[in-house]
N, C-alpha and C positions, 0 to 999 in steps of 0.2 A: 504494500500500500504506500502511496506517496504521502509526503508531508503535506500539511494544509497550505502552507504559504509557498507559492511557487516563484521564488526569487532566484536570480541567476547566481551560480557558483562560478568562480574564475575558470575560464575554459581550459587553460593549461592544466590546472589542478584537477578539475572534474574529469577531464579526459584521461589523465594519467591514473586517476583513481580506478579506472576500469582495467588496469593492467595487472597490478600486483595482488589485488584482492577484489575480485569482481563484485560489483554491487547488484543485488537482485531484490526487486520488490517481492518476488516469490521466495527467494532463498536467503537474502541477507540485506541489511541496510547498507548504505554507502560506507565502505571501510577503506578509505584511500591508503594504498601502500606507498604512494610516492607523493603525497600531498600533506599540507598542514591544515587545510580547511576543515572546520568542524563538521566535521562530519561525524575443548570437549572431553568426554570421559575416557575415550580410548587413547592409546599411545600412537600418535601419528607417525607416518614415515617421513622423517625430516631431512634425510639425505637428498642431495641433488640427484636428478636423473642422470643416468650414464651419458657420457658425451656422445652426441650423435653427429651425423654429417650435417653440414651447414644447411639451415632452413632455406626453403625456396617458396615462392608464392604458389598457391594452389589454384588449379583450374576446375576442380570438382571437390566435393566433400567426401572425406573418408566415411565409410559406413560403420556405425556402431549400433547393434540391435537394441530395441527398446527394452528388452529383457536379455541381459547378458549373463549366461550361466558362469562364465569365467570370472565374473565379478563377485560371485557368491563364495561363501565358505561353508561347504556342506558338512564339515566337521563340527560346526557350531550347532547348538540346539536352538531351533527357532522359538521355542517356548521359554528359553532362558535369556537370550539376547538376539532379538530378531535383526537388529541393525548389523551385528557381526555376521549373522547368517546370510543376509542379503548383500552386504557390502564388504565383507572381510577380504575377499579376493581383490576387489578394487583397491582397497586401502593398501594392501601388500604390494600390488603391482604398479601403483601410481604415487611414488614419492613426490614431495613438493619440489617443483623446479626451483632452481636457485633464484630466479627473478620473480617469484611469487610469494605472497604472504600466506595464501591458502590455495589449495588445489582441490577441485571438485568436478563432478560431472558437468555442471554448468560452466565451470572455468574452461574445461577442455573443449566444449562446444563453442564457447565464445572465442577461443583461440583458433579453432577451425574456421569460424566465420571471419576472423581477422586475416588469416592466411589467404582466404578467398578474396577478401577485399584488397589485400596487398597486391594480388595479381591484377585486379582491375585498375588500381591506382598506378602501379608501375607502368602498365601499358599506356594509360592516359598521360602520364608524365613524359613518356618518351615521344609520344605523337605530338606534332605541331599542327597538322592539317586534319580536317574532317572532324574536329571536336565542336560540339555545341557549347553554349555559354557556360552551362553548369559543368560540363566535362573539362573545360579549360580551367575553371576555378579549382576543382578538386585535384586535377592533375598538377597544376602549378603550385598549389598549396603543399601537396605531398612532396614534390620535387624540392621545394625550398626547405621544407622541414628535414629532408634527408641530406641536405648539403652541409655536413658537419664542418667542413673546411671553412666555408663562408661564415658559419655561425661562430667558429673559433676566432676567426679574424676580427670579427666585430667586438669580441670581448664583452665588456659591460656597457658598451656605447648605448644600447637601447634604454638604459636607465636615465641617461642624462636629461631628456626633456622633463621627466617627472621630478627628478631631484632639483632641477632649476626652479620649478614651480614651488617646491617645498622650501627651498632656500629663500625664496622671495617673501615668505611669511614674516611679517614684522610683529604681529601680535595674533592672539587667538581670534580676534575679530575678523582677520583675513581668511580664516579657515573655511567658511562655507563655500565660497566659490572654488577654492583650490580642491577641496574634498569632492565637490560635485564633478569636477573635471577628472579627478582620479577614479571616481566611481564609474564614469562613462568609459574611461580608457581601459580599466582593469577588471571591471565587473566583479568586484570583490567586497563582500560584507566584512572581511577582515579589517577593513579600513573604518574602524570605530563602529559602524552600523551598516545595515543593508537598506536599500530603498528600491522599490519596484512596483509592479502592478499585480493584483490578484483579485479574485472574485470576492465581493462583499459577502461576509458570512450570513448577514441578514437577508440579502437579496442576491442570489447567485446569478441573476441575469445582468447584474451591474459589475463592471470592473472599476476598482478604485485604487488609490495609491496606498501602499503599505510601507511602514517603517518598522524594521525588525532589529533585534539585538544582534550584535556581532563583536568584532574587535579582538577575537582570540586567535592564537596561532596553534595551540595544542588542541587535540580532538574534542575535548568536552570541558565544560566549566569545572567538573569534578577533578579533572587533571590538575587543576591549580589548588584544590581544596582538600583532597584526601591526604591523610597523614601517615599512611602505611609506607614501609621502606621502599617498595617498588616505585610508588608515586613520587617520593622524594628523590629517588635516583633519576627518574625521568626528568624532573624539573631541573636538577643539577646539570644534566647533559644538555637540556634545552638552553640553559644559560650559556653554556660553552658554545653551542651551535650559533646562537645569536651573536656572541662576541666574535666567533670565527667569521661570520658573514660581514660584520662591520670591518674587520681587518681586511677582508677581500675588497671592501669598498675604499680602502686606503687609510683607515683610521689606525692610530697607534694602539698597541695591545692594551695599555693601561686605560686609554680612553674607551676602547671597544668594550672592555669589561664593565666600565661604569655605565655605558650606554645600554648594555644588555640588562643590567640590574634595573635601569630606569624603565625599559620595555616590560620586563617581568612585573614590576610594581604596577604599571598601568593595566596590563592584561589581567593580573590578579584582582585588581579593583573592579574591573568590568565583569570578571567571572563571578565575583561575590554578588553582583547585582543581577545576574542572569537567572532565569528559571531553569529548573532541572528538566531533563528529558522526559521524565514521567509527568511533570506538570504541563509540559508542552503537548502531551497527548490529549489534554482537555481543551477542546476548541474554545470553550467559554473563557478560559484564562488567556486566550490570545485575541479576544474580540473586544476592542476598545476604540470605538469610532470617535474622532474629534474633528472640529473645524480648524481653520488656520490659526485662530487665536488659541485654541486649546493645545495645538501642537507647539506653538511658540512658548506657551506657559510651562511646558515640561523642561525646556532648556533655554532659559531667559537670555543667556549671553550668546546664543548661536542664532544667527540671522537666517531663519528658514526661508524667508522671501528671496534672499540672495542665492541660497542654495538651489531652490526650486527654479529660479530664473535661469541659472546657469545650466540646469538640466533641460530647459525649454518647457517647464511645467509651472510657470509662475502663476497661472490662473487657477490652480487646483485649490479646492475649498474643503474637500472631504478626505480624511485619512484614517486608516486603521493602524494604530500603534500597538503592536503585539505585546510589548512589555513596557508599560509606562514607567514602572519602577526602575528599569534599566536606564531609560532616557533621563529620568530625574538624576540618577547617580552620575550619568555621563555629563550632564550639564554642570553639576557641582564639581566634577573632576576638571572640566575645562576651565572653570572659574578659579580653581585653586592652583592649577599647574601653569608653569611659565611656557612661553612659546618654544623655548629650546627643547623642552620635553616633548611637545607636540611634533616638532620637526624630527626628533630622534625616532619617535614611534612611527611616524609616516615613512621615514627612510627604511626602517626595518620591514614594515609591511609591504612596501613596494618591492624591495629586494626579495623578500620571501615569495611574493607572488610571481616575480619575473625570473627567478633563478633557473627554472627548467628550460627557459628559452635563451639563456645566456651561454657563455663559453663554459667549457667543461669544469673549470675550478668551482664556479658557482653551482652548476648542475650537480656535481659530485658531492659538494658539501650539503646541499639540500637533500640528496638521496641518502647520505650517510645517517642523517638524523631521522627524517620522516619515514624512511623505508627500513633501513637497517636497524636503527635503535628502537623505533616505535613498533615495528611490525616483524622484525627478524628476517627481512628479505636480504639475501646474500649478495645479489648482483643486480645491476641495472638491467631492465628489459632491453632487448635489442632495439636499435633505432626504429626499425620498421614498425614494430608494435606501437611504439609511442606516437609515431606519425599517423598511422591508421586511426588510432584512438582520437587524435586531435581533429583529423578531418571529419570523423564521425560526429564529434561534438559540435564543431563550428559550422559544418556544411552537411549535416546528417541526412537531410532529406534529398539533397542532390546525390549523395553517395547511395542513399537508400533506393533511389530510382534504379540505379545500376544493379544493385543487389537483387531487388524484387524481380527485375526483368529476367534474371538468370536463375533464381533460386526459389521462386514461390509461384506455384501454378494456381489457376482458378479452381481446379479440382481440390487442391489442398485447402483453399479458403472455404470452399463449400463444406468439406468434411468437418472442418473445425467449427463452422457455424452450426452444423447439424448436432454436433456433440454439445455445443454451448446451449442450444435450445433444449436439449434433453436435460442438461443440468438445471436449467431454469425451471423446467417442468417438475423436476424432482424437488426443487426448493419450494415451489408453489404447493405441492402435496405435503411437504414437511411442515410448512407454516400452518396449513389447514389442520394437521394432525396434532399440533402442540396442545397439551392438556394444561399448560400453565399460562397461556395467553388468552386474553378475553377477545370476544368477537370484534369489539371496537378497534383494538390495537391490531388484530389480524387484518382487518380491512385496510388500515393504513400501511401495513407491511406489504400486502399484496399490491397496493397502488405503487409503492416504491419499486417493488420487484418488476412490475410491468413496465415501469418507466425507464429501466436501465437500458442503456444503449450499448450494443456490442460492436467493438472496433477490432477488426481482424486483419492482420498482415501489414497494412500501410494506410496512410491517409487517403481520403477521397479527393482531397485538393492538396497539391504539393506546394511547399513554401517557395516564395519568390525571393531569390537571392540577388536580384538585379542590382541593388544598391550596395552590395558588398563587393568592394574592389579587392581582388587578389592579384598580387604582382609577383611575377617570376623572380626568384632569388631574394625575396624580402620576407624571411620567416617571421621575425619579431613584428614587423609592420603588419603582416597578414593576421597574426594573432590579435594585435591591438584593434585592427579594423573589424575583426570578427566580434570582439567584445562590444565595440561601439555599435555595430549593426544590431546585435541582439539586445543591447540596452535600449536603443532607440525603438526597436520593434516592440519590446515589452511596454515601454512608457507610452507608446502611441495607442495602446489598448485602452488607456484610462479614459473613461467617459464614452467609449464607443460600444456598440452592441457586441455582446459576447459571441465569439466564434466557437460554437460547440463541436465543430469538426476537427479542431486542432488536437494534435497528439503531444504528449509529454515525453515520448521516447522515439528514437529513430528506428526505422524498419529492421536494420541488422541486429538490433539489441537482443541479447539472450536474457529475457526478462518479461515480466507482465505486471500490470498494476490496475488497481481500482481507484478512481478519483471520486471522493464523496460529494464534491460540489458540482462536478459535471454529471455525476451519477452514471458513470460509464466504466466498462471493463475493457482493457486494452491488451491485445496479444500481438506483438510485433512478429514479422515473418521470421526473424532470427531465432525465436524460441520454439518455432514450429518445425523443427528439424530433428532427425534422429540423433541421439536416442530419446529425446524428450517427447517427440511425436514420430512414430515409425509406421508409415503406411504399409510396410511389408509385414508387420507383426499382427498377431491375432488381437482381438478386441480387448481381452482382459488386461494386459499390461498397459495398453493405451488409455483405457478408462481409469486405471489406477494412477497413471502418471499425468497425462494431459487433462483427463477428466478431473483428477484431484486438484490440479492447478486452477482450472476454470472454477471449480467449486470453491477453492480457496479465495480467489478474487471476488467471487459473488458473495461469499460469506462476509467479506470486509464491509459490504453495504450494511451489515447488521451486527458488526462487532462493537466493542465498547466505544469506539470513536464514531464509526459509520452510522450506528443506529441513532445518533443525535441529529442527523440530517434527514430532511424529508424527501419526497419524490422529486421535488424541483431542485434539490441540492442546497436548500436553505437550512441554517442552523435553527432547529425548531423542535420542541419537545412534543412528540406525537404519541407518547406512551401514557397509559394510565399509571398512577402511582403504584398500584398493586402489581401490574405487569413489569414495571421497571424494577421493583424490589425482587420479583421472581427471577428476572434476568440476572440481576447482580448476584443473587445467591448461587445460580448455576455457574456464572463466570468465576466466582470466588473458588469454586471447586477446582477449576483449571489453574487459577493463580496459586492456590495452595500446593497443588501437585508439582508444578514446575519450580516452585521455590525450593524444593528439596534437591534439585539436580545441581551437580558441581560442574562448572565450566573448565576451570584450571586452578591449580593450587588449592586454596581454600575458598575460592570465589564461587558463590552460588549464582544461579540465574536470577536476575532482577525481574521477577515475574510480573510486576506491575508495568514494567517497560515492554515486556514481550507479550502481554495479555492479548492484544488484538491479533497478533500473528498466530499465537497458540490456538486461539479460538477459531481462526480462519483455517488453520491446518486441519483441525478436527472436523469442522463443518465441511471442508472441502473433500476430505476422504469419505465421509458419510454420503455426500451428494454424488461423488464419483461412483460409489458402490450402487446407490439407488439407480443412477442412470444406466450403469452397465447391466443391472438386473432387468431393467425395462427393455434395453436393446436385445438381450437374450430372449426375452419373452416375445418380442415382436418378430424375431428371426429364429424360429425354433431349429432351423437347420444348422445354426451356429452353436446351439446350446450343447453343452457337454455334460454327461452324467456326473453328478457330484461325487467326489471321492475317487474317481477313476484316474489313474496316472496316465496322462496322455502325451504331454510334451515336456521334454527335459526332466521327466520324473515328477512333474508338478501338475496338480489339478488346475482347472481354470480359476477356481477361487484362490488358490495359492499363487498363481501367476499374477492375479490382480494385485495382491499385497506385495509381492516381490517387485513388480513393476512400479508400484507406488513408492517403495522404499529406495529404489536405485537412483532416483533423481537426486537424493540427498547424500550420496556417497561422497566423502570428503576427507582430506587431511588438513590440519591447521597447525600453524606455529604457535607455541605458547605465548610469545610476545604479542602476536596478533589477537589471540584469545583474550588476553588481559584488556586490550583496547576495546574489542567488540563486546565484551561482557559489560562494559560501561556505556557503549554507544549504540549497539545494534538492537533493534526491536524484534529480532528473530532469535530463537533459541538455536543452539548448535544442532547439526544434522542428526546426530545420534538420538537426541531427544525429540526431534521433529518426526522421528519414526517410532521409536519405542514408546514415547509419551502418548502417541495417538492410539497405538494398537492395544495397549492395556485397557483402553476404554471401548474396544470393538469386540463384542461377542462373536461377530461373524469371523473375525480373525482367529479367535480361540477355537471356534468350531472347525475352521478350515485346516488348522494344524493340530487339532485334537489336544490342545493344551489343557492341563488339569489344574484344579484349584491348588493354590500354594506355590505354583511355579512363578518365576519373576514376571513373566508376560501376562499374568492373570491378576487383575485387581478386583478386590471384593466390591468396592464402590466405584461405579463408572461415572465419569464426568461427561455431561453432554449439554450443550447450550442449544445448538440447532440440529 
């Protein structure tokens, strides 16, 4: 599920986030392995994969079956540890590559997609004739990104225009216009705060201006506040990294150390004023509409009119301030800090943002902290991966057109729509059958379900990149113009009719999401490839895997966050008090169960953070099962006698559950686990399998599990 506030993340950082630890709405929240933007129980295979021959672009996809018996561990007892049974072979045979923070089935497919895109981009980069406008842009962007010699020759020169603006600050009264220009050029909420456009929580048909908390370099506000030994160690290394960066900028070591301490003090102050991730899961805590006077009153010394005028938004009168307490604290900090502290902080944040597009000394220093120290990643991803990710982020729908034309057929789209409609029918029946929900609330739930829009594969209307100028050989300039293009595109939405056809993911993305304000579910073409959806495979594993994913996203419409939005996507309480209480009691069963699971060391799952995803996982599996049963009933020739061993020694029921589990096969580094335990609203893969199946009597029947075995729980949790 996506976050409520859809503000831009720095393109360089967001794109590189998809390399070291892939970000999945279905499988994990953004966990950047190579970025600074805030963004399990088994022993993982941590060694690097054996050295292979040099990678080359792909012209086709390698086939991996939707149910892979080689990924199983038949020596494990499915009634003791089903995750080991379904994924033990995969974990043994798939050590984490040196350039990854985590490695999973999703990661492998995403890398296969990247290799395929690499081939497309390499061809377009070489060609000069016969390219259309979009092909020129993505080809020239990729070629400039791959030109490491030219990037090295420029050194830190791309920083100079920004540093000149910062140096021109004479007092904090000059900050608004400078900050606005930096926000446009870098698209980074790490610069004190974020500002952009999003749907009004109270009226989803309106797009209004949003001001959001920001200003941090570490992954989460708790990174600054926790007092355990590991957190203190990370902060100490962060200080060293900041100082090293200032030295790369030419500052003397003693001065760099003082500057790093100043930056840490500012970021810590902002962290203390920020909401926790659990609090941010409550949309009411993020809904604070103010007029221009109210916005100005939060930060009296910051001239919002000057800031908005520089953005080209001087006439705006309505704003949603997601964290008023943060902005009050920010205003007090600006009033008490001198301009030198502001200049120091801004220099750091600009350097942090730009390091991945600068010469190797900056790039390497950035990687060493944000990837190696924070996430345990051993080496930089190869240049081609990073450049493919950046093209996908800044020109994703132009690249997506090329991907879709080669890798996504109308037949596949129709099959996915057929399964989606079946899952929706199952949800409709499930709502009708609930014994804890009143007819009044059921009616509202059915209205919301009927209003959900299914987006499959790619947008109906492709994005127009006509105003985005991409120049051959100008990597840093292309990145900056990409930021500006997207910032202006987002800001232009304010006050305009909402475009409900827009997508929040690019077509090649290995991911899926539900948007509570759009009230739509979105499945990019990239996620509808084997092994996640395998048209060659029998129905059971496909309904377990893709059916479960569709059900997962659909259930998000009714999880602890999604249920607070109505059929039109408005934040509105449509539940009776009795039904809301009954829901919360059932949800608490899930929360209590997952709170017992250990992620790494002595760190337990923060089950209030993962509540929505855990509920969606369980609901998705149940809906996938119901839809598969309906499919079998409608096509009796496909039905298999229950209990008979037919394929790979597995009954159809067993194949359903193995197919469902194998999407979650993964290995994870302990450094990355510590970060994701704090930041990721998804539970680790092992518990996204075993944690569901202990609540599924159908699973226990399929594998003939007995009372008292670990995969049999006396009290079953079920919300939907």
